[in-house]
TORZA-375876 format. One line per field, with one value per atom (N, C-alpha, C): residue in three letters; atom name; x negated, y, z. Coordinates in nm, 4 decimals. Example, Ala and Ser with C-alpha at 12.3 -4.5 7.8 and 13.67 -1.06 7.14 Angstrom:
2
r: [ALA	ALA	ALA	SER	SER	SER] .
a: [N	CA	C	N	CA	C] .
u: [-1.3190	-1.2300	-1.3200	-1.2850	-1.3670	-1.2900] .
v: [-0.5690	-0.4500	-0.3300	-0.2250	-0.1060	0.0030] .
w: [0.7800	0.7800	0.7800	0.7080	0.7140	0.7870] .
This chain:
208
r: [MET	MET	MET	ILE	ILE	ILE	LEU	LEU	LEU	LYS	LYS	LYS	MET	MET	MET	SER	SER	SER	VAL	VAL	VAL	SER	SER	SER	VAL	VAL	VAL	ASP	ASP	ASP	GLY	GLY	GLY	PHE	PHE	PHE	VAL	VAL	VAL	ALA	ALA	ALA	GLY	GLY	GLY	PRO	PRO	PRO	ASN	ASN	ASN	GLY	GLY	GLY	GLU	GLU	GLU	ILE	ILE	ILE	ASP	ASP	ASP	TRP	TRP	TRP	LEU	LEU	LEU	PHE	PHE	PHE	LYS	LYS	LYS	THR	THR	THR	PRO	PRO	PRO	SER	SER	SER	ASP	ASP	ASP	PRO	PRO	PRO	SER	SER	SER	ALA	ALA	ALA	GLU	GLU	GLU	GLN	GLN	GLN	TRP	TRP	TRP	LEU	LEU	LEU	VAL	VAL	VAL	ASP	ASP	ASP	THR	THR	THR	LEU	LEU	LEU	TRP	TRP	TRP	ASN	ASN	ASN	ALA	ALA	ALA	GLY	GLY	GLY	ALA	ALA	ALA	HIS	HIS	HIS	LEU	LEU	LEU	MET	MET	MET	GLY	GLY	GLY	ARG	ARG	ARG	ARG	ARG	ARG	THR	THR	THR	PHE	PHE	PHE	ASN	ASN	ASN	ASP	ASP	ASP	MET	MET	MET	LYS	LYS	LYS	ALA	ALA	ALA	TYR	TYR	TYR	TRP	TRP	TRP	PRO	PRO	PRO	THR	THR	THR	SER	SER	SER	ALA	ALA	ALA	SER	SER	SER	PRO	PRO	PRO	LEU	LEU	LEU	ALA	ALA	ALA	ALA	ALA	ALA	PRO	PRO	PRO	MET	MET	MET	ASN	ASN	ASN	ASP	ASP	ASP	ILE	ILE	ILE	PRO	PRO	PRO	LYS	LYS	LYS	ILE	ILE	ILE	VAL	VAL	VAL	PHE	PHE	PHE	SER	SER	SER	ARG	ARG	ARG	THR	THR	THR	GLU	GLU	GLU	GLY	GLY	GLY	ARG	ARG	ARG	HIS	HIS	HIS	GLU	GLU	GLU	GLU	GLU	GLU	SER	SER	SER	THR	THR	THR	THR	THR	THR	ARG	ARG	ARG	ALA	ALA	ALA	LEU	LEU	LEU	ASN	ASN	ASN	ASP	ASP	ASP	ALA	ALA	ALA	THR	THR	THR	TRP	TRP	TRP	SER	SER	SER	ASP	ASP	ASP	LYS	LYS	LYS	GLN	GLN	GLN	SER	SER	SER	GLY	GLY	GLY	PRO	PRO	PRO	ALA	ALA	ALA	LEU	LEU	LEU	SER	SER	SER	THR	THR	THR	LEU	LEU	LEU	ASN	ASN	ASN	PRO	PRO	PRO	ARG	ARG	ARG	VAL	VAL	VAL	ASP	ASP	ASP	SER	SER	SER	TRP	TRP	TRP	GLN	GLN	GLN	GLN	GLN	GLN	ALA	ALA	ALA	ARG	ARG	ARG	ILE	ILE	ILE	ILE	ILE	ILE	THR	THR	THR	SER	SER	SER	PRO	PRO	PRO	LEU	LEU	LEU	LYS	LYS	LYS	GLU	GLU	GLU	LYS	LYS	LYS	ILE	ILE	ILE	MET	MET	MET	GLN	GLN	GLN	LEU	LEU	LEU	LYS	LYS	LYS	ALA	ALA	ALA	GLN	GLN	GLN	ASN	ASN	ASN	GLY	GLY	GLY	ASP	ASP	ASP	PRO	PRO	PRO	LEU	LEU	LEU	LEU	LEU	LEU	ALA	ALA	ALA	HIS	HIS	HIS	GLY	GLY	GLY	GLY	GLY	GLY	ALA	ALA	ALA	THR	THR	THR	PHE	PHE	PHE	ALA	ALA	ALA	GLN	GLN	GLN	SER	SER	SER	LEU	LEU	LEU	ILE	ILE	ILE	ALA	ALA	ALA	THR	THR	THR	GLY	GLY	GLY	LEU	LEU	LEU	ILE	ILE	ILE	ASP	ASP	ASP	GLU	GLU	GLU	TYR	TYR	TYR	ARG	ARG	ARG	LEU	LEU	LEU	VAL	VAL	VAL	VAL	VAL	VAL	HIS	HIS	HIS	PRO	PRO	PRO	VAL	VAL	VAL	ALA	ALA	ALA	LEU	LEU	LEU	GLY	GLY	GLY	LYS	LYS	LYS	GLY	GLY	GLY	LEU	LEU	LEU	PRO	PRO	PRO	ILE	ILE	ILE	PHE	PHE	PHE	SER	SER	SER	SER	SER	SER	LEU	LEU	LEU	GLU	GLU	GLU	GLN	GLN	GLN	PRO	PRO	PRO	GLN	GLN	GLN	GLN	GLN	GLN	LEU	LEU	LEU	THR	THR	THR	LEU	LEU	LEU	ASN	ASN	ASN	THR	THR	THR	ILE	ILE	ILE	SER	SER	SER	VAL	VAL	VAL	PHE	PHE	PHE	LYS	LYS	LYS	ASN	ASN	ASN	GLY	GLY	GLY	ILE	ILE	ILE	ILE	ILE	ILE	ALA	ALA	ALA	GLN	GLN	GLN	THR	THR	THR	TYR	TYR	TYR	ALA	ALA	ALA	VAL	VAL	VAL] .
a: [N	CA	C	N	CA	C	N	CA	C	N	CA	C	N	CA	C	N	CA	C	N	CA	C	N	CA	C	N	CA	C	N	CA	C	N	CA	C	N	CA	C	N	CA	C	N	CA	C	N	CA	C	N	CA	C	N	CA	C	N	CA	C	N	CA	C	N	CA	C	N	CA	C	N	CA	C	N	CA	C	N	CA	C	N	CA	C	N	CA	C	N	CA	C	N	CA	C	N	CA	C	N	CA	C	N	CA	C	N	CA	C	N	CA	C	N	CA	C	N	CA	C	N	CA	C	N	CA	C	N	CA	C	N	CA	C	N	CA	C	N	CA	C	N	CA	C	N	CA	C	N	CA	C	N	CA	C	N	CA	C	N	CA	C	N	CA	C	N	CA	C	N	CA	C	N	CA	C	N	CA	C	N	CA	C	N	CA	C	N	CA	C	N	CA	C	N	CA	C	N	CA	C	N	CA	C	N	CA	C	N	CA	C	N	CA	C	N	CA	C	N	CA	C	N	CA	C	N	CA	C	N	CA	C	N	CA	C	N	CA	C	N	CA	C	N	CA	C	N	CA	C	N	CA	C	N	CA	C	N	CA	C	N	CA	C	N	CA	C	N	CA	C	N	CA	C	N	CA	C	N	CA	C	N	CA	C	N	CA	C	N	CA	C	N	CA	C	N	CA	C	N	CA	C	N	CA	C	N	CA	C	N	CA	C	N	CA	C	N	CA	C	N	CA	C	N	CA	C	N	CA	C	N	CA	C	N	CA	C	N	CA	C	N	CA	C	N	CA	C	N	CA	C	N	CA	C	N	CA	C	N	CA	C	N	CA	C	N	CA	C	N	CA	C	N	CA	C	N	CA	C	N	CA	C	N	CA	C	N	CA	C	N	CA	C	N	CA	C	N	CA	C	N	CA	C	N	CA	C	N	CA	C	N	CA	C	N	CA	C	N	CA	C	N	CA	C	N	CA	C	N	CA	C	N	CA	C	N	CA	C	N	CA	C	N	CA	C	N	CA	C	N	CA	C	N	CA	C	N	CA	C	N	CA	C	N	CA	C	N	CA	C	N	CA	C	N	CA	C	N	CA	C	N	CA	C	N	CA	C	N	CA	C	N	CA	C	N	CA	C	N	CA	C	N	CA	C	N	CA	C	N	CA	C	N	CA	C	N	CA	C	N	CA	C	N	CA	C	N	CA	C	N	CA	C	N	CA	C	N	CA	C	N	CA	C	N	CA	C	N	CA	C	N	CA	C	N	CA	C	N	CA	C	N	CA	C	N	CA	C	N	CA	C	N	CA	C	N	CA	C	N	CA	C	N	CA	C	N	CA	C	N	CA	C	N	CA	C	N	CA	C	N	CA	C	N	CA	C	N	CA	C	N	CA	C	N	CA	C	N	CA	C	N	CA	C	N	CA	C	N	CA	C	N	CA	C	N	CA	C	N	CA	C	N	CA	C	N	CA	C	N	CA	C	N	CA	C	N	CA	C	N	CA	C	N	CA	C	N	CA	C	N	CA	C	N	CA	C	N	CA	C	N	CA	C	N	CA	C	N	CA	C	N	CA	C	N	CA	C	N	CA	C	N	CA	C	N	CA	C	N	CA	C	N	CA	C	N	CA	C	N	CA	C	N	CA	C] .
u: [-19.5524	-19.5334	-19.6814	-19.6883	-19.8420	-19.8138	-19.9308	-19.9540	-20.0530	-20.0382	-20.1617	-20.1513	-20.3080	-20.3437	-20.5133	-20.4573	-20.5963	-20.7212	-20.8387	-20.9000	-21.0373	-21.0547	-21.2294	-21.3102	-21.4696	-21.5149	-21.5378	-21.4993	-21.5296	-21.3860	-21.2981	-21.1861	-21.0691	-21.0511	-20.9120	-20.8237	-20.7246	-20.6147	-20.5845	-20.6396	-20.6578	-20.6770	-20.6957	-20.8107	-20.6647	-20.7496	-20.7114	-20.5230	-20.5776	-20.3701	-20.3322	-20.3222	-20.2868	-20.2944	-20.4339	-20.4982	-20.5388	-20.4970	-20.5455	-20.6288	-20.6518	-20.6963	-20.8331	-20.8999	-21.0261	-21.0141	-20.8889	-20.8730	-20.9114	-20.8054	-20.8261	-20.9377	-21.1165	-21.1787	-21.2621	-21.2232	-21.2574	-21.3108	-21.3512	-21.3542	-21.2437	-21.1920	-21.0952	-21.1728	-21.1205	-21.1744	-21.0610	-21.0353	-20.9322	-20.8920	-20.9998	-21.0079	-20.9095	-20.9497	-20.9450	-20.7619	-20.7637	-20.6219	-20.5409	-20.5827	-20.5175	-20.4775	-20.5340	-20.5943	-20.4524	-20.4165	-20.3425	-20.2036	-20.1576	-20.0877	-19.9995	-20.1077	-20.0526	-19.9800	-20.0682	-19.9910	-19.8742	-19.8432	-19.7328	-19.6594	-19.6478	-19.5158	-19.5508	-19.6064	-19.6062	-19.4786	-19.4255	-19.3165	-19.2306	-19.1796	-19.0215	-18.9314	-18.9957	-18.9133	-19.0614	-19.0334	-19.1723	-19.0787	-19.1658	-19.1552	-19.2124	-19.1529	-19.2409	-19.1556	-19.2173	-19.1339	-19.0659	-19.0160	-18.9394	-18.9802	-19.1037	-19.1969	-19.2498	-19.3315	-19.4018	-19.3199	-19.1778	-19.0525	-19.0308	-18.9810	-18.9817	-19.0851	-19.2367	-19.3380	-19.3838	-19.3136	-19.2846	-19.1705	-19.0723	-18.9599	-18.9563	-19.0414	-19.0868	-19.2022	-19.2379	-19.3570	-19.3709	-19.3170	-19.3061	-19.2352	-19.0795	-18.9743	-19.0601	-19.1732	-19.1856	-19.3659	-19.3673	-19.5217	-19.5741	-19.7120	-19.6834	-19.8248	-19.8131	-19.9522	-19.8732	-19.9942	-19.9566	-19.8831	-19.9403	-19.8386	-19.7129	-19.6526	-19.5534	-19.4360	-19.4188	-19.2991	-19.2910	-19.4135	-19.3346	-19.3100	-19.3573	-19.3240	-19.1702	-19.1345	-18.9456	-18.8848	-18.9320	-18.8406	-18.8050	-18.8495	-18.8580	-18.8410	-18.7322	-18.6310	-18.6634	-18.6428	-18.7493	-18.6429	-18.7529	-18.6575	-18.7040	-18.6441	-18.7357	-18.6130	-18.7262	-18.7667	-18.7359	-18.6112	-18.6608	-18.6070	-18.6463	-18.5363	-18.4231	-18.3984	-18.3016	-18.1808	-18.0292	-17.9213	-17.8883	-17.7919	-17.7437	-17.8839	-17.8700	-17.9369	-18.0603	-18.2191	-18.3142	-18.3088	-18.4060	-18.4498	-18.5469	-18.5349	-18.5480	-18.6742	-18.7718	-18.8863	-19.0449	-19.0830	-19.2689	-19.3816	-19.5167	-19.6347	-19.6976	-19.8424	-19.8998	-19.9746	-19.9370	-19.9972	-19.9297	-19.8116	-19.7800	-19.8234	-19.8427	-19.9637	-20.0715	-20.1447	-20.2734	-20.2316	-20.1141	-20.1322	-20.1414	-19.9736	-19.9735	-20.0920	-20.1776	-20.2643	-20.3407	-20.3806	-20.5151	-20.4116	-20.2841	-20.2508	-20.2743	-20.2427	-20.2817	-20.4382	-20.5072	-20.6752	-20.7281	-20.6307	-20.6873	-20.5848	-20.5354	-20.4431	-20.2622	-20.2548	-20.0883	-20.0725	-20.0615	-19.9990	-19.9229	-19.7851	-19.7020	-19.5460	-19.4304	-19.3425	-19.2423	-19.1417	-19.0415	-18.8703	-18.9907	-18.8866	-18.8180	-18.7249	-18.5832	-18.6588	-18.6666	-18.7424	-18.6353	-18.7305	-18.6647	-18.6370	-18.5669	-18.4575	-18.3533	-18.3124	-18.1687	-18.2441	-18.3574	-18.3919	-18.4244	-18.5018	-18.5024	-18.3833	-18.2472	-18.1436	-18.0922	-18.1154	-18.0069	-18.1219	-18.2179	-18.3394	-18.2243	-18.2602	-18.1519	-18.2627	-18.2024	-18.2187	-18.1808	-18.2662	-18.2637	-18.3047	-18.2129	-18.2696	-18.2530	-18.2303	-18.1820	-18.3893	-18.3916	-18.5374	-18.6327	-18.7387	-18.8085	-18.8703	-18.9270	-18.9585	-18.8057	-18.7393	-18.5816	-18.5876	-18.5711	-18.5662	-18.6491	-18.7633	-18.8520	-18.8713	-18.8399	-18.8181	-18.7079	-18.5980	-18.4629	-18.5099	-18.5869	-18.6132	-18.7296	-18.8296	-18.8656	-18.8207	-18.7438	-18.6288	-18.5801	-18.5971	-18.5471	-18.6075	-18.5261	-18.6423	-18.6721	-18.7480	-18.8463	-18.9521	-19.0109	-19.1195	-19.1382	-19.2872	-19.3615	-19.2834	-19.2395	-19.2236	-19.3871	-19.3769	-19.5343	-19.4932	-19.5557	-19.5991	-19.6613	-19.6163	-19.7511	-19.7659	-19.8234	-19.8215	-19.6743	-19.7600	-19.8217	-19.8909	-19.9637	-20.0401	-19.9465	-19.8526	-19.7735	-19.7036	-19.6316	-19.5579	-19.6307	-19.8044	-19.8386	-19.9204	-19.9376	-19.9356	-19.7837	-19.7195	-19.5608	-19.5437	-19.5827	-19.5535	-19.6698	-19.8284	-19.9063	-19.8925	-19.8515	-19.7878	-19.6976	-19.5962	-19.4835	-19.5550	-19.6874	-19.7597	-19.7342	-19.6358	-19.5483	-19.6370	-19.7058	-19.7908	-19.8574	-19.8308	-19.9325	-20.0864	-20.1051	-20.1628	-20.1993	-20.3314	-20.3703	-20.4423	-20.4137	-20.4537	-20.5286	-20.6846	-20.7277	-20.7997	-20.7570	-20.8249	-20.9672	-21.0901	-21.2047	-21.2427	-21.2564	-21.2548	-21.4503	-21.4884	-21.6682	-21.6298	-21.6238	-21.5909	-21.6081	-21.7217	-21.6842	-21.6370	-21.5367	-21.4328	-21.5131	-21.5584	-21.5836	-21.5161	-21.3955	-21.2459	-21.1685	-21.0125	-20.8770	-20.8157	-20.6835	-20.5687	-20.6171	-20.6493	-20.6648	-20.5581	-20.5628	-20.3855	-20.4175	-20.5485	-20.5821	-20.5736	-20.5694	-20.6320	-20.5845	-20.3999	-20.3251	-20.3509	-20.4666	-20.4230	-20.4525	-20.3846	-20.4222	-20.5233	-20.5158	-20.6459	-20.7203	-20.8150	-20.8564	-20.7681	-20.7757	-20.6970	-20.7943	-20.7594	-20.8794	-20.8179	-20.9000	-20.8587	-20.9353	-20.8659	-20.9834	-20.9722	-21.1084	-21.1045	-21.0707	-20.9905	-20.9517	-21.0370	-21.0161	-21.0460	-21.1530	-21.2076	-21.2802	-21.3016	-21.2657	-21.2784	-21.3406	-21.5149	-21.5498	-21.5730	-21.5366	-21.5375	-21.6086	-21.6214	-21.7516	-21.7255	-21.6024	-21.6035	-21.6387	-21.6754	-21.7059	-21.6244	-21.4740	-21.3382	-21.4430	-21.3442	-21.3415	-21.2453	-21.1862	-21.0519	-21.0659	-21.0243	-21.0719	-20.8589	-20.9109	-20.7856	-20.7893	-20.7591	-20.7435	-20.5982	-20.6154	-20.4897	-20.5016	-20.4031	-20.3822	-20.4124] .
v: [12.3998	12.5809	12.5757	12.6603	12.7634	12.8653	12.8852	13.0575	13.1017	13.2079	13.2825	13.4520	13.4201	13.5101	13.6381	13.7499	13.7968	13.8281	13.7901	13.7850	13.8410	13.8960	13.9318	13.8206	13.8724	13.7122	13.6688	13.7963	13.7269	13.6930	13.6695	13.5620	13.6485	13.8007	13.9227	13.9508	13.9170	13.9866	14.1332	14.1566	14.3363	14.4302	14.5340	14.5457	14.6032	14.6494	14.6312	14.6361	14.7569	14.8291	14.8057	14.7011	14.6775	14.7360	14.8001	14.8942	14.7450	14.7401	14.6884	14.8089	14.8735	14.9965	14.9125	14.8097	14.7459	14.7117	14.6547	14.5394	14.5885	14.7898	14.7981	14.8794	14.8504	14.9301	14.8147	14.6894	14.6114	14.6346	14.6806	14.7031	14.6069	14.6459	14.5589	14.4101	14.3533	14.2098	14.2023	14.1961	14.0811	13.9226	13.9045	13.7048	13.6916	13.8074	13.7795	13.8487	13.9227	13.9628	13.8656	13.7961	13.7117	13.5626	13.5458	13.4326	13.5123	13.6151	13.5990	13.6197	13.6813	13.6628	13.5267	13.4859	13.3065	13.2270	13.3009	13.2428	13.3148	13.3924	13.4906	13.3847	13.3759	13.3470	13.1744	13.1073	12.9862	12.8937	13.0600	13.0178	13.0328	12.9334	12.9367	13.0220	13.0990	13.1895	13.2069	13.3857	13.4418	13.4025	13.3686	13.3963	13.4993	13.5637	13.6696	13.6884	13.7873	13.8328	13.9337	14.0164	14.1288	14.2581	14.3105	14.3847	14.3824	14.2509	14.2820	14.2993	14.2035	14.2648	14.4422	14.5215	14.6374	14.6889	14.6794	14.6957	14.7065	14.5795	14.4576	14.6143	14.5917	14.6414	14.7933	14.8341	15.0190	15.0303	14.9050	14.9206	14.9394	14.7569	14.6813	14.7232	14.7668	14.8060	14.8970	15.0050	15.0835	15.1225	14.9939	14.9603	14.9063	14.9982	14.9634	14.8574	14.7931	14.6807	14.5235	14.4527	14.3497	14.2338	14.2872	14.2149	14.1727	14.2796	14.3986	14.2806	14.2221	14.1742	14.0186	13.9324	13.8433	13.8705	13.9318	14.0507	14.0270	14.1011	14.1938	14.0795	14.0240	13.8788	13.7525	13.7347	13.5702	13.6148	13.5181	13.5027	13.5265	13.6448	13.6881	13.5814	13.5035	13.4993	13.5679	13.5855	13.6921	13.6270	13.6311	13.5344	13.6512	13.6857	13.8128	13.7228	13.8345	13.7695	13.8400	13.9646	13.9808	13.9876	13.9851	13.9582	14.0566	14.0160	14.0924	14.1664	14.2661	14.3152	14.3380	14.3664	14.3632	14.5185	14.6185	14.6964	14.7580	14.8732	14.9830	14.9734	15.0109	15.0330	14.9614	15.0262	15.0321	14.9983	14.9706	15.0079	15.0663	14.9965	15.1270	15.0825	14.9284	14.8667	14.9203	14.9398	15.0232	15.2081	15.2653	15.3718	15.3816	15.2318	15.1823	15.1778	15.0523	15.0775	15.2157	15.2576	15.3666	15.5034	15.5106	15.5684	15.5535	15.4115	15.3400	15.4042	15.3836	15.4252	15.5716	15.6096	15.7655	15.8039	15.7458	15.8035	15.7349	15.6496	15.5414	15.6408	15.7170	15.7745	15.7380	15.8041	15.7864	15.6336	15.5601	15.3566	15.3585	15.4271	15.4233	15.4398	15.4202	15.4146	15.3659	15.5240	15.5587	15.4729	15.4459	15.3954	15.2894	15.2220	15.1140	15.0260	15.1049	14.9989	14.9149	14.7714	14.6429	14.6395	14.6214	14.6580	14.5493	14.4805	14.3603	14.2260	14.1936	14.1235	14.0983	14.2370	14.3062	14.3573	14.3578	14.3775	14.2326	14.1531	14.0154	13.9219	13.9680	13.8856	13.7960	13.7014	13.6059	13.6057	13.6580	13.6821	13.5937	13.4945	13.4017	13.4453	13.3409	13.3992	13.2953	13.1795	13.0210	12.9980	12.9244	12.8859	12.8455	12.8992	12.8984	12.7523	12.6597	12.5309	12.4674	12.4750	12.4115	12.4690	12.5564	12.6251	12.5893	12.5921	12.5713	12.4346	12.3691	12.1789	12.1652	12.2765	12.2694	12.2970	12.3975	12.4727	12.3520	12.3683	12.1846	12.0679	12.0442	11.9273	11.9466	12.0643	12.1037	12.1326	12.0654	12.0207	12.1858	12.2384	12.2993	12.3590	12.4855	12.5089	12.5416	12.5366	12.5917	12.7033	12.6342	12.7982	12.9142	13.0193	13.0904	13.2174	13.1640	13.2237	13.4199	13.4884	13.5989	13.6528	13.7124	13.7323	13.8895	13.9744	13.9507	13.8784	13.9654	13.8019	13.7787	13.8555	13.7804	13.6542	13.6581	13.5331	13.4731	13.4992	13.3823	13.3109	13.3392	13.2894	13.1848	13.1955	13.1642	13.0077	13.0791	12.9421	12.8431	12.8860	12.7946	12.6881	12.7538	12.6375	12.5764	12.5860	12.5074	12.3840	12.4046	12.2335	12.2296	12.2430	12.2122	12.3681	12.4381	12.4381	12.3233	12.3196	12.2326	12.2587	12.3669	12.4520	12.5662	12.6351	12.7637	12.8310	12.9533	13.0070	13.1598	13.1584	13.2553	13.3044	13.4603	13.5466	13.6291	13.6061	13.6739	13.7485	13.8874	13.9978	13.9782	14.1204	14.0916	14.2347	14.2286	14.2906	14.2200	14.2753	14.2008	14.3405	14.2942	14.4512	14.4176	14.3145	14.3133	14.3159	14.3403	14.3178	14.3386	14.3281	14.3114	14.1748	14.1139	14.0774	13.9459	13.8212	13.6643	13.6387	13.4858	13.4200	13.2939	13.2722	13.0417	13.0884	13.2244	13.2720	13.1697	13.1085	13.0147	12.9236	12.8530	12.7306	12.6265	12.5012	12.4334	12.3377	12.3073	12.2068	12.2136	12.1802	12.2048	12.1905	12.2145	12.1650	12.1768	12.0027	11.9447	11.9763	12.1116	12.1043	12.0816	12.0274	11.9993	12.1315	12.1141	12.2403	12.1651	12.2275	12.1583	12.2473	12.3935	12.4516	12.5747	12.6231	12.7411	12.8129	12.9849	13.0213	13.1581	13.2082	13.3133	13.4154	13.5470	13.6742	13.7532	13.8054	13.9278	14.0096	14.0608	14.1898	14.1359	14.0034	13.9265	13.8866	13.8765	13.7855	13.6584	13.6122	13.4358	13.3746	13.2407	13.2111	13.0763	13.0164	12.9471	12.8628	12.7510	12.6812	12.5365	12.5165	12.4254	12.3900	12.2022	12.0676	12.1024	12.0711	12.0884	11.9106] .
w: [15.9438	16.0024	15.9859	15.9346	15.9036	15.9761	16.0594	16.1575	16.0428	16.0069	15.9767	16.0054	16.0193	16.1107	16.0755	16.0801	16.0393	16.1588	16.1893	16.2930	16.2644	16.4467	16.3644	16.4251	16.3637	16.3989	16.5614	16.6214	16.7945	16.7872	16.7942	16.7762	16.7937	16.8035	16.8309	16.7165	16.7580	16.6363	16.6298	16.7335	16.8026	16.8716	16.8722	16.9668	17.1075	17.2061	17.3024	17.3356	17.2761	17.2687	17.1622	17.0666	16.9488	16.8272	16.8380	16.6949	16.6020	16.4988	16.3714	16.2532	16.2786	16.1838	16.1602	16.2197	16.1671	16.0426	16.0134	15.8960	15.7601	15.8008	15.6216	15.6641	15.7100	15.7539	15.6072	15.5674	15.4899	15.4252	15.3168	15.1447	15.0414	15.0073	14.9144	14.7867	14.7914	14.7060	14.6524	14.5036	14.4033	14.4705	14.4769	14.5045	14.6864	14.7144	14.8664	14.8860	14.8109	14.7948	14.6801	14.6703	14.5249	14.6174	14.7327	14.8112	14.9321	14.9561	15.0317	14.9605	14.8029	14.7651	14.7628	14.7111	14.6970	14.8299	14.8939	15.0479	15.1216	15.0468	15.1158	15.0351	14.8443	14.7504	14.8290	14.8793	14.8938	15.0157	15.0760	15.1869	15.1961	15.2238	15.2312	15.2939	15.4438	15.4884	15.6038	15.6228	15.6849	15.8191	15.9241	16.0609	16.1772	16.2195	16.3547	16.4338	16.5569	16.6446	16.6081	16.7314	16.6440	16.6670	16.7259	16.7012	16.5550	16.5416	16.4347	16.2969	16.3039	16.2499	16.1703	16.2918	16.3404	16.2535	16.2812	16.1825	16.0802	16.0072	15.8728	15.7917	15.8388	15.7829	15.7236	15.8807	15.8231	15.7140	15.7034	15.5812	15.4678	15.4641	15.3534	15.1646	15.2517	15.1461	15.0715	15.0483	15.0028	14.9853	14.9663	14.9917	14.8373	14.7102	14.6333	14.6029	14.7358	14.7656	14.6149	14.6347	14.5739	14.6427	14.7846	14.8537	14.9235	14.8227	14.8754	14.8162	14.7061	14.6660	14.7368	14.7637	14.8565	14.9768	15.0477	15.1808	15.1539	15.0928	15.0518	14.9995	14.9609	14.8633	14.8917	15.0440	15.0736	15.2389	15.2738	15.3695	15.4639	15.5872	15.7154	15.8021	15.9062	16.0504	16.1430	16.2342	16.3649	16.4668	16.5458	16.6634	16.7735	16.8861	16.9913	17.1164	17.2097	17.4160	17.4019	17.3028	17.3871	17.2417	17.3160	17.2895	17.1446	17.0082	16.9391	16.8771	16.7953	16.7100	16.7727	16.6917	16.7566	16.7604	16.8835	16.9038	16.7501	16.6576	16.6429	16.6295	16.7819	16.8175	16.6887	16.6752	16.5733	16.7117	16.6781	16.7544	16.6799	16.7314	16.6929	16.5519	16.5101	16.3872	16.2470	16.3017	16.1509	16.1442	16.3096	16.2725	16.1765	16.1846	16.1393	16.0060	15.9668	15.8279	15.6918	15.7965	15.7182	15.7299	15.8279	15.7733	15.7265	15.7030	15.5699	15.4786	15.4399	15.2885	15.2580	15.3483	15.3364	15.2572	15.3920	15.3619	15.2254	15.1761	15.0582	14.9123	14.9263	14.8219	14.8339	14.7430	14.7301	14.7087	14.8299	14.7812	14.8070	14.8268	14.8601	14.7466	14.6541	14.6060	14.6918	14.6101	14.7128	14.5437	14.4684	14.4522	14.4261	14.4092	14.4154	14.5584	14.6522	14.7564	14.8425	14.7927	14.8682	14.9895	15.0267	15.1608	15.2034	15.1274	15.1184	15.2374	15.2139	15.2643	15.4465	15.3928	15.5761	15.6282	15.6167	15.6879	15.6642	15.5940	15.6490	15.7009	15.7404	15.8057	15.9406	15.9539	16.0380	16.2130	16.3173	16.4446	16.4836	16.5288	16.6490	16.8334	16.9400	17.0330	17.1240	17.0970	17.1248	17.1928	17.2130	17.2380	17.1631	17.1546	17.0664	17.0143	17.0853	17.0866	16.9848	17.0500	16.9867	16.8424	16.8749	16.7014	16.6046	16.6581	16.5549	16.4953	16.5623	16.5737	16.4381	16.4418	16.3755	16.2228	16.2306	16.1576	16.0427	16.0996	16.0279	15.9865	16.0474	16.0009	15.8899	15.8560	15.7218	15.5677	15.5232	15.3577	15.2906	15.2273	15.1677	15.1896	15.1485	15.1401	15.2739	15.2693	15.4546	15.5206	15.6609	15.6960	15.7864	15.7044	15.6799	15.8530	15.9469	16.0434	16.0737	16.0709	16.1312	16.2413	16.3236	16.4306	16.4855	16.6002	16.6686	16.7329	16.8563	16.9377	17.0322	17.0599	17.1664	17.1485	17.0085	16.9094	16.9246	16.8204	16.8177	16.9440	17.0431	17.1123	17.1927	17.1823	17.2012	17.0671	17.0051	16.8983	16.8883	16.8979	16.9771	17.0358	17.1851	17.3471	17.3196	17.1870	17.1155	17.1053	17.0375	17.0250	16.8680	16.7917	16.6903	16.5365	16.6036	16.4596	16.3723	16.1984	16.1352	16.0397	16.0745	16.0050	16.0816	16.0665	16.0494	15.9409	15.8778	15.7795	15.8381	15.9242	15.9849	15.8036	15.8666	15.7651	15.8814	15.8398	15.8946	15.8816	15.9194	15.9170	15.9380	15.8867	15.9315	16.0305	16.1390	16.2302	16.3574	16.4773	16.6217	16.6792	16.8295	16.8215	16.9842	17.0228	17.1881	17.2922	17.2531	17.3159	17.2774	17.3034	17.2626	17.2875	17.1522	17.1666	17.0993	17.1894	17.1439	17.0946	17.0463	17.0260	17.1225	17.1352	17.1969	17.3770	17.4212	17.6090	17.6156	17.5689	17.6781	17.6425	17.5952	17.6069	17.6957	17.7980	17.8307	17.8352	17.7292	17.7371	17.5730	17.4899	17.4191	17.3136	17.1773	17.0725	16.9698	16.9534	16.7839	16.6616	16.5492	16.4332	16.3233	16.2442	16.1101	16.0439	15.9711	15.8743	15.7353	15.6622	15.5293	15.3937	15.4374	15.3060	15.3166	15.3366	15.3241	15.1945	15.1857	15.0892	15.1270	15.0825	15.0774	15.0273	15.0564	14.9490	14.9610	14.8193	14.8604	14.9380	15.0312	15.0887	15.1993	15.2818	15.3587	15.4196	15.4265	15.4382	15.4348	15.5347	15.5205	15.5814	15.4597	15.4605	15.5625	15.6459	15.6993	15.7209	15.6782	15.6557	15.7617	15.9156	15.9605	15.9911	15.9166	15.9938	16.1137	16.1924	16.3776	16.3684] .
């Protein structure tokens, strides 16, 4: 299982109120974008919490980004604490993403939106650690987990993450939402790869 997160240089994945507008202030870079596309296509399934799922379901089906195809086409597994279908409420992250698109021009397309895999997402309410163990026991491509911060913290607490892919943006937030703050003891990591891009992003891959 891989956890992919975008982080600031001081270790936050979002601002204090969930703001991710700072992500979109990093200049675009084709090489960094291709690294992300390759990471997404390598996944057998995208794992996420309910709130992140609601944001992505509202955003990716009509996005013109090169990242949209792997996000739309690959199956989704959603972890929720509530029974039945997940709530449709979205977060500040969706507003930040759509605002960025509007500022950069006509980035969205409403032609042939890819919504099937989002409507067919598998919703899981059973204990997180137990279900992750079952999913990891199956054959297939890697499970790629996405935030937000709360879901990432819960995954880290299971001790079942095999690899971190941290996309470090050239910005310091000063305060915000961390993902490693609940560790009961230090977690030793091995740096596998590091990719430095011209826009200042550094992609770091760590094995646990």
